[in-house]
C-alpha positions in Angstrom: 50.1 -79.0 -24.4 48.0 -76.6 -22.5 44.8 -77.5 -20.3 44.3 -74.1 -19.3 42.3 -71.4 -21.3 44.1 -67.9 -21.7 41.1 -66.2 -22.4 38.2 -67.8 -20.5 35.8 -64.7 -20.8 34.4 -64.5 -24.5 30.6 -63.4 -24.3 28.8 -60.0 -22.9 27.0 -60.8 -19.9 24.0 -58.5 -21.0 23.7 -60.6 -24.4 23.2 -64.2 -25.5 26.4 -66.0 -25.4 27.7 -66.3 -29.0 30.6 -68.4 -28.3 31.9 -71.2 -26.1 34.9 -73.3 -25.3 35.2 -77.2 -25.5 37.9 -79.6 -25.0 38.7 -82.0 -27.7 41.6 -84.5 -27.2 42.4 -82.6 -24.3 42.8 -79.2 -26.0 40.7 -76.0 -25.7 38.6 -75.2 -28.7 36.6 -72.0 -29.2 33.2 -72.9 -30.9 30.5 -70.5 -32.6 27.1 -70.1 -31.3 25.9 -71.1 -27.9 26.4 -74.3 -25.8 23.8 -76.7 -25.9 22.1 -77.2 -22.5 23.2 -80.8 -21.1 24.9 -82.5 -18.2 27.3 -85.1 -17.4 27.1 -88.5 -16.2 29.2 -91.3 -15.2 29.2 -94.2 -17.7 30.6 -96.6 -15.2 33.5 -97.2 -17.3 37.0 -97.4 -15.6 39.7 -95.9 -17.2 42.4 -97.3 -14.9 42.7 -99.9 -11.9 41.1 -97.7 -9.4 37.8 -99.1 -7.5 35.0 -97.2 -9.3 36.0 -94.1 -7.6 37.2 -92.5 -10.8 35.2 -92.9 -13.8 34.4 -91.7 -17.0 31.8 -89.1 -17.9 30.0 -88.7 -20.9 27.8 -85.4 -21.9 24.0 -85.8 -22.7 22.0 -83.2 -24.0 19.1 -81.6 -22.1 16.4 -81.9 -25.0 13.4 -80.4 -23.5 15.4 -77.3 -22.3 17.2 -76.8 -25.6 13.7 -77.1 -27.4 12.3 -74.6 -24.8 15.2 -72.3 -25.1 14.6 -72.1 -28.9 11.1 -71.1 -28.6 11.9 -68.5 -26.1 14.2 -67.2 -28.2 11.9 -66.7 -31.3 9.2 -65.5 -28.7 11.6 -62.7 -27.8 12.5 -62.0 -31.4 8.8 -61.6 -32.1 8.5 -58.7 -29.4 6.7 -61.0 -26.8 3.8 -61.7 -28.9 0.9 -62.7 -27.0 2.0 -61.6 -23.5 -0.4 -59.6 -21.5 0.3 -55.5 -21.5 1.4 -55.9 -17.6 4.2 -58.7 -19.0 5.2 -56.7 -21.9 5.7 -53.5 -19.7 7.8 -55.5 -17.5 9.9 -57.2 -20.4 10.4 -54.0 -22.0 11.6 -52.4 -18.6 14.1 -55.2 -17.9 15.6 -55.1 -21.5 15.7 -51.4 -21.8 19.1 -49.9 -22.9 18.6 -46.7 -20.9 18.6 -48.8 -17.4 20.9 -47.5 -15.0 21.7 -51.1 -13.7 21.4 -53.5 -16.4 20.2 -57.1 -15.9 22.1 -60.1 -16.8 20.7 -62.1 -20.0 20.7 -65.2 -17.8 18.4 -63.6 -15.7 16.2 -62.2 -18.0 16.0 -65.8 -20.0 15.5 -67.4 -17.0 12.0 -65.0 -16.2 11.0 -65.3 -19.9 11.3 -69.1 -19.8 8.7 -69.2 -16.8 6.6 -66.2 -18.5 6.5 -68.4 -21.6 5.3 -71.6 -20.3 2.6 -69.6 -18.0 1.4 -67.1 -20.8 2.4 -68.7 -24.3 3.0 -72.4 -24.2 -0.8 -73.4 -23.2 -2.1 -71.8 -26.2 -0.1 -73.8 -28.7 2.1 -76.5 -26.7 3.9 -77.2 -30.0 4.9 -80.7 -28.6 6.5 -79.4 -25.4 5.4 -81.3 -22.7 7.0 -80.7 -19.2 6.5 -83.8 -16.8 4.7 -83.0 -13.5 6.0 -84.0 -10.2 3.4 -86.9 -9.3 2.7 -87.9 -5.6 3.0 -91.3 -4.5 0.0 -93.4 -5.0 -0.7 -93.5 -1.2 -0.9 -89.6 -1.5 -2.8 -89.8 -4.7 -5.4 -92.0 -2.8 -5.6 -88.9 -0.2 -6.7 -86.9 -3.1 -3.3 -85.3 -3.7 -2.9 -83.6 -7.1 0.4 -83.5 -9.0 2.7 -80.4 -8.8 3.6 -78.4 -11.6 7.3 -77.4 -11.1 9.5 -75.3 -13.6 13.1 -76.0 -13.0 15.9 -73.2 -13.6 19.3 -73.9 -13.6 21.7 -70.9 -13.0 25.1 -70.9 -11.7 25.8 -69.8 -8.0 26.6 -65.7 -8.0 24.6 -65.4 -11.3 21.6 -63.7 -9.5 19.0 -66.4 -8.9 17.4 -64.0 -6.2 17.0 -61.0 -8.7 15.2 -63.6 -10.9 12.7 -64.5 -8.0 12.2 -60.7 -7.5 11.3 -60.3 -11.5 9.0 -63.2 -11.4 7.3 -62.4 -8.4 6.4 -59.1 -9.4 5.4 -60.0 -12.7 2.9 -62.5 -10.7 1.7 -60.1 -8.5 1.1 -57.3 -10.7 -0.6 -59.2 -13.3 -3.0 -60.4 -10.7 -3.6 -56.7 -9.6 -4.5 -55.6 -13.1 -6.6 -58.7 -14.1 -8.3 -60.0 -10.8 -10.2 -62.8 -12.7 -7.2 -64.4 -14.0 -6.3 -67.6 -12.1 -3.1 -68.1 -13.9 -1.8 -65.2 -11.4 -2.4 -64.6 -7.5 -1.5 -62.1 -5.1 0.3 -64.6 -3.0 4.0 -65.7 -3.3 5.9 -68.1 -1.0 9.6 -68.7 -0.9 10.7 -71.8 0.5 14.7 -72.2 1.6 16.9 -74.6 3.3 17.9 -72.9 6.2 17.9 -69.5 8.3 21.0 -67.8 6.8 19.3 -67.8 3.3 16.2 -66.8 4.8 17.6 -63.7 6.3 19.2 -63.3 2.6 15.7 -63.7 1.0 14.0 -61.1 3.1 15.3 -58.6 0.2 12.1 -60.3 -1.4 9.7 -58.6 0.7 8.8 -55.2 -0.7 8.1 -53.4 2.3 11.6 -54.2 3.5 14.4 -51.6 3.4 17.0 -52.3 0.7 14.5 -54.6 -1.1 15.3 -55.8 -4.6 12.6 -54.5 -6.2 13.7 -51.0 -5.6 17.7 -51.7 -5.7 17.6 -53.4 -9.1 14.8 -51.2 -10.6 12.5 -54.3 -11.1 9.3 -52.5 -11.3 8.6 -49.1 -13.2 7.9 -46.6 -10.7 4.4 -45.9 -12.3 2.9 -49.2 -11.2 5.2 -49.7 -8.2 2.0 -49.3 -6.3 0.3 -52.5 -7.7 3.0 -54.5 -6.0 2.0 -53.5 -2.7 -1.1 -55.4 -3.1 1.1 -58.9 -3.0 1.4 -61.2 0.1 4.8 -62.3 0.1 6.5 -64.9 2.7 9.9 -66.4 3.1 10.0 -69.6 5.2 12.3 -72.4 5.9 11.2 -76.1 4.9 11.7 -76.8 8.9 8.5 -75.2 9.3 6.7 -78.1 7.1 7.5 -80.6 10.0 4.2 -82.2 10.8 2.4 -81.3 14.2 1.2 -84.2 16.1 -0.2 -83.6 19.6 -1.9 -87.1 20.5 1.0 -87.8 22.6 0.6 -84.5 24.6 -0.7 -84.7 28.2 -3.3 -82.5 27.0 -7.5 -82.7 27.6 -7.7 -81.6 23.9 -5.8 -83.9 21.6 -5.9 -83.3 17.8 -3.6 -85.8 16.5 -1.9 -85.4 13.3 -3.2 -81.9 11.9 -4.9 -81.7 8.8 -3.9 -80.0 5.5 -6.1 -77.0 6.4 -4.6 -76.6 9.8 -1.2 -77.3 8.5 -1.6 -74.2 5.9 -3.3 -72.2 8.7 0.0 -72.5 10.8 2.7 -72.5 7.9 1.1 -69.7 5.8 -0.2 -67.7 8.7 1.4 -64.5 6.6 -0.5 -65.2 3.5 -3.9 -65.4 5.2 -6.3 -67.8 3.4 -4.8 -66.6 -0.2 -5.2 -69.3 -2.7 -3.3 -70.3 -6.3 -0.1 -69.5 -4.8 3.4 -69.1 -6.6 5.9 -71.3 -4.8 9.8 -70.4 -5.1 11.9 -73.4 -4.0 15.3 -71.8 -3.5 18.2 -74.8 -3.4 15.4 -76.8 -5.1 17.6 -79.8 -5.5 16.7 -80.7 -1.8 13.1 -80.8 -2.7 12.6 -83.9 -4.4 10.2 -86.9 -4.1 12.3 -89.8 -2.9 11.5 -93.3 -4.1 10.5 -95.9 -1.8 13.5 -97.8 -1.1 15.8 -98.3 1.9 19.1 -96.4 2.4 20.3 -99.2 4.3 20.5 -101.1 1.1 23.5 -99.1 0.2 25.5 -99.9 3.2 27.7 -102.2 1.0 28.8 -99.5 -1.1 29.0 -96.4 1.2 30.3 -95.6 4.6 28.4 -95.6 7.9 28.8 -91.9 7.9 27.6 -91.3 4.5 24.3 -93.6 5.3 23.6 -91.4 8.1 24.0 -88.1 6.0 21.8 -89.5 3.2 19.1 -90.4 5.6 18.9 -86.7 6.9 18.9 -85.5 3.3 16.0 -88.1 2.6 14.1 -86.9 5.5 14.6 -83.2 4.4 13.3 -84.0 1.1 10.3 -85.9 2.5 9.5 -82.9 4.7 10.0 -80.4 1.9 7.9 -82.1 -0.9 5.2 -83.2 1.6 4.8 -79.5 2.8 4.3 -78.6 -0.9 1.8 -81.4 -1.4 -0.2 -80.3 1.5 -0.4 -76.4 0.6 -1.5 -77.8 -3.1 -4.2 -79.8 -1.4 -5.7 -77.1 0.6 -4.7 -73.8 -1.1 -3.9 -75.0 -4.7 0.0 -74.1 -6.1 -0.3 -72.3 -9.5 3.2 -73.7 -9.8 6.6 -73.9 -8.1 9.7 -72.5 -9.7 12.9 -74.4 -8.8 15.9 -72.6 -8.7 19.3 -74.4 -8.2 22.9 -74.6 -9.6 22.7 -78.2 -9.3 19.1 -79.7 -10.0 20.4 -83.1 -10.1 19.4 -86.2 -7.9 21.6 -86.9 -5.2 22.8 -90.6 -4.0 20.2 -92.2 -2.0 17.1 -90.4 -3.6 16.4 -93.5 -5.4 16.9 -92.3 -9.0 20.1 -92.3 -11.0 22.9 -90.3 -9.2 23.7 -86.9 -11.2 20.3 -87.4 -13.2 18.6 -84.0 -13.7 15.1 -83.1 -12.2 12.7 -84.0 -15.2 11.0 -80.5 -15.2 14.1 -78.7 -15.7 13.3 -75.9 -18.4 16.3 -73.5 -18.3 20.0 -73.7 -18.0 22.6 -71.4 -17.4 25.4 -73.4 -15.9 28.7 -72.4 -14.3 30.9 -72.4 -17.5 28.3 -70.6 -19.2 28.4 -68.0 -16.2 32.5 -68.0 -16.4 32.5 -67.5 -20.2 30.3 -64.4 -19.9 32.4 -63.0 -16.8 29.5 -63.0 -14.4 31.2 -65.2 -11.7 34.8 -65.5 -10.7 37.1 -68.2 -12.7 37.8 -71.2 -10.4 41.6 -71.5 -9.7 43.4 -75.0 -9.2 46.9 -75.2 -7.8 48.6 -76.3 -11.2 52.0 -74.1 -10.7 54.3 -77.0 -9.6 57.9 -78.2 -10.8 57.0 -81.7 -11.2 57.4 -81.5 -15.1 54.3 -83.9 -15.8 52.3 -83.1 -19.0 49.2 -82.7 -16.6 50.2 -80.6 -13.6 50.3 -82.4 -10.4 47.4 -80.9 -8.6 45.1 -80.5 -11.4 42.8 -83.7 -10.5 43.7 -83.1 -7.0 41.8 -85.9 -5.0 43.0 -88.6 -7.7 46.4 -87.6 -7.4 46.3 -87.7 -3.4 44.8 -91.2 -3.7 47.4 -92.5 -6.0 50.1 -91.3 -3.8 48.8 -93.4 -0.8 50.3 -96.9 -0.2 47.6 -99.6 -0.7 47.0 -99.8 3.0 45.8 -96.4 3.3 44.4 -95.8 -0.3 40.3 -94.9 -0.4 38.0 -97.8 -1.3 34.2 -97.8 -1.4 34.0 -99.1 2.2 36.8 -97.0 3.4 38.4 -93.7 3.7 41.9 -92.8 4.4 43.0 -91.4 7.7 42.8 -87.7 8.0 46.8 -87.4 8.3 47.2 -89.5 5.3 45.2 -87.1 3.1 46.8 -83.9 4.7 50.3 -85.2 4.0 49.7 -85.5 0.1 47.6 -82.5 0.2 49.8 -80.1 2.2 51.8 -79.0 -1.0 48.6 -78.1 -2.9 47.4 -76.2 0.2 50.7 -74.3 0.2 50.1 -73.5 -3.3 47.1 -72.0 -3.2 47.4 -70.3 0.1 50.6 -68.5 -1.9 48.3 -67.3 -4.7 45.8 -66.2 -1.8 48.5 -64.2 0.0 49.4 -62.3 -3.5 45.8 -61.8 -3.9 45.3 -60.5 -0.5 48.2 -57.8 -0.9 46.9 -56.7 -4.3 43.5 -56.2 -2.5 45.2 -54.3 0.3 47.2 -52.4 -1.9 44.5 -51.3 -4.3 42.5 -50.3 -1.0 39.5 -53.1 -1.6 36.9 -53.0 1.3 36.6 -56.7 1.3 39.7 -58.9 1.2 39.8 -62.3 -0.5 38.8 -65.8 1.0 40.5 -68.7 0.9 37.8 -71.6 1.5 39.2 -75.3 2.1 36.5 -77.6 1.5 36.7 -81.3 3.0 34.7 -84.4 2.7 34.4 -85.2 6.4 34.9 -83.4 9.8 37.8 -85.1 11.0 39.7 -83.8 8.0 38.0 -80.4 8.7 39.3 -80.1 12.1 42.7 -81.0 11.3 43.5 -78.5 8.6 41.6 -76.1 10.4 43.8 -76.4 13.4 47.0 -76.3 11.1 46.0 -73.0 9.5 44.5 -71.3 12.6 47.1 -72.3 15.2 44.4 -72.0 17.5 45.5 -75.2 19.9 48.5 -75.3 21.5 51.2 -76.7 19.5 51.9 -79.5 22.2 48.4 -80.2 21.4 48.5 -80.4 17.9 51.9 -81.8 17.4 51.7 -85.1 15.4 54.1 -87.2 13.2 53.1 -89.0 10.1 55.4 -91.1 7.8 56.2 -89.8 4.3 55.2 -92.8 1.6 57.8 -91.5 -0.6 60.8 -90.8 1.6 60.1 -93.1 4.5 60.9 -90.4 6.6 58.8 -88.9 9.9 57.5 -85.3 9.2 56.1 -83.2 12.1 53.6 -80.9 11.7 52.8 -77.8 14.0 49.6 -75.3 14.2 49.8 -72.1 12.2 51.4 -73.7 9.1 49.9 -71.1 6.8 51.1 -67.3 7.4 50.2 -67.3 10.9 50.6 -63.5 11.0 47.6 -63.4 8.6 45.4 -66.5 9.1 46.5 -67.3 12.6 43.6 -67.0 15.5 44.1 -64.9 18.5 41.7 -64.0 21.1 41.3 -60.5 19.5 41.2 -61.5 16.0 40.1 -64.7 14.0 40.4 -64.8 10.5 40.1 -68.4 10.2 36.8 -70.4 10.9 35.6 -74.0 10.8 32.3 -74.3 9.8 30.8 -77.4 11.5 27.9 -78.6 9.4 26.5 -80.4 12.4 26.7 -77.1 14.6 25.4 -74.8 11.8 22.6 -77.1 11.0 21.6 -76.7 14.6 21.5 -73.1 14.5 19.7 -73.1 10.9 17.0 -75.3 12.1 16.1 -73.2 15.1 12.8 -71.2 14.9 14.3 -67.9 16.0 12.5 -67.6 19.1 15.2 -68.8 21.5 18.7 -69.7 20.6 19.8 -73.1 22.1 23.3 -72.8 21.6 25.3 -69.1 21.4 28.1 -70.8 19.9 26.3 -72.2 17.1 24.2 -68.9 16.6 27.5 -67.0 16.6 28.8 -69.3 13.8 25.7 -68.8 11.7 26.1 -64.8 12.2 29.8 -65.0 11.0 28.8 -67.3 8.0 26.0 -64.7 7.1 28.3 -61.7 7.5 31.2 -63.0 5.3 32.2 -60.6 2.6 29.8 -57.9 3.9 30.9 -54.2 4.9 27.5 -53.6 6.5 24.6 -56.1 7.4 21.1 -55.2 8.8 21.7 -57.6 11.9 25.1 -56.2 12.9 23.4 -55.0 16.2 22.8 -58.6 17.3 24.6 -59.1 20.8 25.7 -62.3 21.7 25.6 -62.8 25.6 28.9 -64.3 27.1 
């Protein structure tokens, strides 16, 4: 029995997918045509005696996405009939076989979809209705209007930023050509989750060096000057935090700022522009939470998870609240929501894992893998257990089943980090060995950027333990600990630098291993950039932002000791 696919890449990245893989009775099968857009959801059925941690999943088709996909395909084959002359010019430019740097099909299709919904669909809806994002009744009473949102699901690494550049150019250049056409505007707002992404999205400002419009030949040279007539601004959702000076010891107290004052503060770079195009990057953070208390979930999840959900709910509330205010005071033509995972999370008030209802296009991870656009995931399946299914194929399930009942995970309890580490050490060593082989191949081929091994943990205590094991930063006497092997009943002692210390061990002058502490990183991300509160956090943010880069505009930043 083979669970692996020997030939995962079966499509041309510059053409619409023609084949796809499916699993039938546990075996891979190659199918003709294109994979229907859809998602997997938990049925709630328990295939074994576990306490609801591992449940069956079932595929559900995204009917709206598939219907729009077909209409866009027909429109494409008809030569983009009905589009403005500017739009037609851009589409021809993006699809030109003479391009030096070709655009991926998934990038062109995502842009085509938004253009179709804006320029073509309103003339003849053809039974297609995209649900708006409707404010709460209390906000509707204030005069807030529903937001028009179009969701684009794109796998991480498939080029979402390029799609933003394509659509921003389309929007602004059309406005420059057709000044009275209110479908377009010369104001574009990019909203993102943190400062790291903010810095990466600066390439969407046409005046910036190395901007994507030039780098990826997004706009024909003959109309490039029309792009400069637009106003572009990148901001974090943190800027949407409301301002209330009623408690300040000041002679003048304005209280909670009005929507107009909010826009004057937040959209300073856009002046008084209206009919704004908004891009929500990582848009699954920008949902409208239902009115319910997360504390109601306390019987189902841990206190740490409750705290995390409350933070995510607050972020979503601030983000969507800011968009509502902008729509009220300045009018938002529509939002383009980009995300690799456009699904409601636990604690949102909606069924966990259900898609955002305004999702309009879908090119997910498996599609991207089959087109050779993103790296192929690797799991530690090389073992000598002799089992039909490799031991580490479902790593977390394997770990949990290996634990004694007193240590096993439940809905209210997580295993101790030492217990998880004990069972995961073999998988970690296997992956590290594969990484070392790849590293040596890269070094032999003189690749400028070495491969990275990433270990993702579900809590900070486990992350700290694994970090100390790999990096060896702590003194061995500090890290030494004993754990009982549930199988052999023997004591095993673990020391620091357990994985290739000569390559991964941290020293004073060389630190190849880093631990990304989410709490510390979030603190750095949420700062306004005027003053760094913690240089350690700031340094961590810079490290994360420069991973995999041989040059970086912010490389001149100096951290004072």
